[in-house]
C-alpha positions as semicolon CSV with decimal commas, in nm:
position;residue;x (nm);y (nm);z (nm)
1;X;0,000;0,000;0,000
2;X;0,152;0,329;-0,110
3;X;0,127;0,655;0,083
4;X;0,191;0,506;0,427
5;X;0,570;0,537;0,430
6;X;0,686;0,803;0,178
7;X;1,055;0,726;0,231
8;X;0,992;0,359;0,152
9;X;0,780;0,452;-0,150
10;X;1,067;0,662;-0,282
11;X;1,313;0,375;-0,242
12;X;1,098;0,125;-0,428
13;X;0,963;0,101;-0,778
14;X;0,611;0,241;-0,746
15;X;0,520;0,231;-1,113
16;X;0,142;0,188;-1,091
17;X;0,117;0,033;-1,434
18;X;0,372;-0,237;-1,345
19;X;0,198;-0,291;-1,010
20;X;-0,132;-0,350;-1,188
21;X;0,040;-0,587;-1,430
22;X;0,184;-0,782;-1,137
23;X;-0,155;-0,799;-0,964
24;X;-0,316;-0,934;-1,281
25;X;-0,047;-1,200;-1,317
26;X;-0,076;-1,312;-0,954
27;X;-0,456;-1,325;-0,976
28;X;-0,425;-1,555;-1,277
29;X;-0,187;-1,784;-1,089
30;X;-0,438;-1,815;-0,805
31;X;-0,716;-1,949;-1,027
32;X;-0,608;-2,311;-0,980
33;X;-0,540;-2,431;-0,628
34;X;-0,277;-2,693;-0,548
35;X;-0,330;-2,978;-0,302
36;X;-0,215;-2,775;-0,002
37;X;-0,445;-2,486;-0,089
38;X;-0,739;-2,722;-0,133
39;X;-0,664;-2,859;0,212
40;X;-0,680;-2,507;0,353
41;X;-1,011;-2,450;0,176
42;X;-1,149;-2,769;0,330
43;X;-1,036;-2,650;0,672
44;X;-1,206;-2,313;0,626
45;X;-1,531;-2,472;0,507
46;X;-1,537;-2,734;0,782
47;X;-1,503;-2,465;1,049
48;X;-1,773;-2,264;0,875
49;X;-2,009;-2,562;0,885
50;X;-1,955;-2,583;1,259
51;X;-2,012;-2,209;1,291
52;X;-2,347;-2,235;1,114
53;X;-2,449;-2,518;1,344
54;X;-2,352;-2,301;1,643
55;X;-2,592;-2,036;1,514
56;X;-2,877;-2,283;1,473
57;X;-2,824;-2,403;1,830
58;X;-2,852;-2,044;1,954
59;X;-3,145;-1,922;1,745
60;X;-3,365;-1,886;2,051
61;X;-3,108;-1,657;2,216
62;X;-3,088;-1,452;1,897
63;X;-3,467;-1,409;1,910
64;X;-3,426;-1,277;2,264
65;X;-3,156;-1,029;2,159
66;X;-3,080;-0,938;1,795
67;X;-2,884;-1,022;1,480
68;X;-2,573;-0,931;1,678
69;X;-2,606;-1,253;1,878
70;X;-2,580;-1,445;1,552
71;X;-2,282;-1,241;1,440
72;X;-2,105;-1,297;1,771
73;X;-2,183;-1,668;1,775
74;X;-2,028;-1,726;1,434
75;X;-1,738;-1,491;1,513
76;X;-1,649;-1,699;1,819
77;X;-1,608;-2,011;1,605
78;X;-1,401;-1,819;1,348
79;X;-1,162;-1,685;1,612
80;X;-1,129;-2,013;1,800
81;X;-1,061;-2,229;1,496
82;X;-0,921;-1,976;1,250
83;X;-0,770;-1,632;1,213
84;X;-1,089;-1,432;1,169
85;X;-1,402;-1,416;0,959
86;X;-1,317;-1,395;0,590
87;X;-1,546;-1,093;0,540
88;X;-1,811;-0,903;0,731
89;X;-2,074;-1,158;0,829
90;X;-2,422;-1,097;0,689
91;X;-2,673;-1,188;0,960
92;X;-2,989;-1,062;0,795
93;X;-3,325;-1,135;0,955
94;X;-3,664;-1,042;0,811
95;X;-3,658;-0,772;0,545
96;X;-3,285;-0,719;0,599
97;X;-3,240;-1,037;0,393
98;X;-3,341;-0,836;0,084
99;X;-3,030;-0,617;0,124
100;X;-2,739;-0,778;-0,060
101;X;-2,468;-0,693;0,192
102;X;-2,638;-0,622;0,522
103;X;-2,357;-0,612;0,779
104;X;-2,498;-0,377;1,043
105;X;-2,649;-0,685;1,207
106;X;-2,843;-0,481;1,460
107;X;-3,201;-0,577;1,378
108;X;-3,453;-0,800;1,555
109;X;-3,478;-1,175;1,497
110;X;-3,848;-1,262;1,485
111;X;-4,020;-1,602;1,467
112;X;-4,211;-1,642;1,142
113;X;-3,946;-1,457;0,941
114;X;-3,632;-1,580;0,767
115;X;-3,267;-1,546;0,864
116;X;-3,016;-1,516;0,580
117;X;-2,671;-1,601;0,715
118;X;-2,377;-1,542;0,479
119;X;-2,048;-1,604;0,658
120;X;-1,711;-1,773;0,629
121;X;-1,421;-1,868;0,852
122;X;-1,074;-1,753;0,746
123;X;-0,791;-1,991;0,830
124;X;-0,460;-1,885;0,981
125;X;-0,318;-1,909;0,628
126;X;-0,588;-1,657;0,521
127;X;-0,792;-1,887;0,295
128;X;-1,162;-1,827;0,343
129;X;-1,493;-2,005;0,302
130;X;-1,808;-1,827;0,181
131;X;-2,136;-2,002;0,260
132;X;-2,498;-1,888;0,283
133;X;-2,804;-2,055;0,429
134;X;-3,152;-1,910;0,470
135;X;-3,334;-2,040;0,777
136;X;-3,693;-2,016;0,901
137;X;-3,640;-1,865;1,245
138;X;-3,920;-2,064;1,408
139;X;-3,812;-2,383;1,229
140;X;-4,082;-2,400;0,961
141;X;-4,114;-2,221;0,629
142;X;-4,446;-2,054;0,552
143;X;-4,599;-2,166;0,218
144;X;-4,475;-1,851;0,038
145;X;-4,131;-1,869;0,199
146;X;-4,102;-2,231;0,086
147;X;-4,203;-2,143;-0,271
148;X;-3,924;-1,887;-0,287
149;X;-3,676;-2,117;-0,116
150;X;-3,757;-2,410;-0,345
151;X;-3,713;-2,188;-0,651
152;X;-3,367;-2,078;-0,531
153;X;-3,275;-2,437;-0,445
154;X;-3,383;-2,550;-0,792
155;X;-3,172;-2,273;-0,946
156;X;-2,870;-2,370;-0,738
157;X;-2,910;-2,733;-0,845
158;X;-2,912;-2,619;-1,209
159;X;-2,606;-2,402;-1,155
160;X;-2,410;-2,671;-0,975
161;X;-2,489;-2,925;-1,249
162;X;-2,314;-2,692;-1,495
163;X;-1,987;-2,695;-1,298
164;X;-1,739;-2,929;-1,466
165;X;-1,400;-2,907;-1,634
166;X;-1,420;-2,765;-1,984
167;X;-1,745;-2,580;-1,917
168;X;-1,749;-2,207;-1,967
169;X;-1,718;-2,014;-1,642
170;X;-2,042;-1,834;-1,728
171;X;-2,239;-2,158;-1,773
172;X;-2,336;-2,206;-1,407
173;X;-2,454;-1,846;-1,382
174;X;-2,666;-1,875;-1,694
175;X;-2,818;-2,208;-1,585
176;X;-2,920;-2,071;-1,245
177;X;-3,056;-1,745;-1,386
178;X;-3,263;-1,925;-1,652
179;X;-3,417;-2,139;-1,379
180;X;-3,513;-1,832;-1,178
181;X;-3,654;-1,661;-1,487
182;X;-3,889;-1,954;-1,543
183;X;-4,027;-1,928;-1,190
184;X;-4,065;-1,549;-1,203
185;X;-4,255;-1,576;-1,531
186;X;-4,468;-1,857;-1,389
187;X;-4,556;-1,642;-1,087
188;X;-4,641;-1,347;-1,310
189;X;-4,374;-1,117;-1,166
190;X;-4,198;-1,062;-1,500
191;X;-4,339;-1,078;-1,851
192;X;-4,263;-1,387;-2,057
193;X;-4,187;-1,584;-2,255
194;X;-3,894;-1,697;-2,041
195;X;-3,635;-1,682;-2,320
196;X;-3,723;-1,322;-2,401
197;X;-3,724;-1,231;-2,031
198;X;-3,378;-1,382;-1,992
199;X;-3,241;-1,200;-2,297
200;X;-3,370;-0,871;-2,151
201;X;-3,237;-0,964;-1,803
202;X;-3,576;-0,885;-1,650
203;X;-3,499;-1,118;-1,361
204;X;-3,221;-0,891;-1,234
205;X;-3,479;-0,682;-1,051
206;X;-3,533;-0,979;-0,818
207;X;-3,194;-1,155;-0,837
208;X;-2,980;-0,839;-0,810
209;X;-2,642;-1,010;-0,851
210;X;-2,443;-1,275;-1,030
211;X;-2,449;-1,638;-0,927
212;X;-2,098;-1,684;-0,794
213;X;-1,727;-1,607;-0,798
214;X;-1,386;-1,763;-0,744
215;X;-1,283;-1,827;-0,385
216;X;-0,952;-1,867;-0,207
217;X;-0,717;-1,618;-0,041
218;X;-0,988;-1,358;-0,093
219;X;-1,363;-1,399;-0,076
220;X;-1,370;-1,269;-0,435
221;X;-1,046;-1,435;-0,532
222;X;-0,865;-1,374;-0,860
223;X;-1,074;-1,066;-0,930
224;X;-0,790;-0,896;-1,120
225;X;-0,720;-1,192;-1,349
226;X;-0,751;-1,142;-1,723
227;X;-1,108;-1,181;-1,847
228;X;-1,006;-1,454;-2,091
229;X;-0,869;-1,656;-1,798
230;X;-1,160;-1,595;-1,561
231;X;-1,509;-1,472;-1,657
232;X;-1,461;-1,550;-2,026
233;X;-1,257;-1,863;-1,961
234;X;-1,332;-2,228;-1,891
235;X;-1,335;-2,424;-1,568
236;X;-1,038;-2,646;-1,482
237;X;-0,975;-2,898;-1,203
238;X;-0,846;-2,722;-0,891
239;X;-1,062;-2,413;-0,925
240;X;-1,282;-2,330;-0,626
241;X;-1,593;-2,120;-0,676
242;X;-1,924;-2,033;-0,515
243;X;-2,270;-2,103;-0,657
244;X;-2,514;-1,868;-0,486
245;X;-2,842;-1,781;-0,659
246;X;-3,095;-1,571;-0,472
247;X;-3,434;-1,404;-0,492
248;X;-3,512;-1,079;-0,311
249;X;-3,856;-0,920;-0,285
250;X;-3,823;-0,569;-0,146
251;X;-4,053;-0,473;0,143
252;X;-4,187;-0,171;-0,048
253;X;-4,240;-0,346;-0,384
254;X;-4,609;-0,291;-0,454
255;X;-4,592;-0,494;-0,776
256;X;-4,582;-0,825;-0,585
257;X;-4,842;-0,959;-0,340
258;X;-4,800;-0,837;0,017
259;X;-4,710;-1,179;0,154
260;X;-4,405;-1,192;-0,075
261;X;-4,265;-0,855;0,030
262;X;-3,961;-0,858;0,257
263;X;-3,859;-1,214;0,169
264;X;-3,496;-1,269;0,074
265;X;-3,346;-1,612;0,007
266;X;-2,994;-1,709;-0,094
267;X;-2,827;-2,051;-0,089
268;X;-2,452;-2,062;-0,137
269;X;-2,202;-2,345;-0,147
270;X;-1,830;-2,373;-0,216
271;X;-1,745;-2,606;-0,505
272;X;-1,413;-2,759;-0,604
273;X;-1,386;-2,840;-0,974
274;X;-1,264;-3,200;-1,010
275;X;-1,151;-3,410;-1,304
276;X;-1,504;-3,534;-1,371
277;X;-1,731;-3,265;-1,224
278;X;-1,727;-3,100;-0,884
279;X;-1,711;-3,166;-0,512
280;X;-1,934;-2,961;-0,285
281;X;-1,696;-2,871;-0,001
282;X;-1,985;-2,737;0,208
283;X;-2,208;-3,042;0,164
284;X;-2,200;-3,088;0,541
285;X;-2,475;-2,827;0,569
286;X;-2,838;-2,905;0,478
287;X;-2,966;-2,741;0,159
288;X;-3,322;-2,847;0,074
289;X;-3,617;-2,696;0,262
290;X;-3,701;-3,027;0,432
291;X;-3,338;-3,078;0,536
292;X;-3,314;-2,726;0,676
293;X;-3,632;-2,769;0,883
294;X;-3,507;-3,103;1,018
295;X;-3,170;-2,946;1,101
296;X;-3,332;-2,672;1,304
297;X;-3,553;-2,924;1,487
298;X;-3,244;-3,130;1,572
299;X;-3,019;-2,855;1,702
300;X;-3,253;-2,581;1,813
301;X;-3,514;-2,803;1,970
């Protein structure tokens, strides 16, 4: 970082263009993880799985306090087993779940609403996980919450199925987004047909973001890599990426029925590209609606 020690800056080559070139080269080298790095990623994800289970066990205490209880619960696991959290934990209950990066974590946790928890443990070697689960705070999804959740789950399944060596990096994003478009057209929230809606990106009003990113030493790893190596490239064994579709219905959106407003759902897992497909490193956490409800009954009961 320049500007901190002027004397040191003066003694070193601070050619910004060469610095940017170096950053691009290093980002490209980080796209494929070696065996040691993959081991660190497993360690980060395994601790994150335990941190999520800690949160489920303490949901009742979060209801009695606030989102900060959830943040502190996960933080404790990250500090005990790792270096820190890999990024600011998103502990978004109720309508806060419709905000992409809610990190204030100071709102109420109310039964009947959803909790969107997006968090990751960073290891002592600074590799980080990045996982999201959306939980019914009282243990059971309402019918509308389940419809949204199932649509996101279906989209994630489609996206994950597209992760394999030789596939375009963009394939998993497109597969997940097309799945969400079909549901939004079916529900009457965007105008079909689905193919036209996808071409016009009408779903972005409710999906708001892409479907994933590379993961490793940074939560958005390799971000400075050349486009032809990353977003316009193909997947190779050893790459680690997230698949994280979501749907977000804003609390003040009068174009959707009232019971849909304020619902935000995201499901995110960390995938390692293998020689014949992928391995879900975060498979230790439940994903389907039924599995999530059973998980809460087991640990929060």
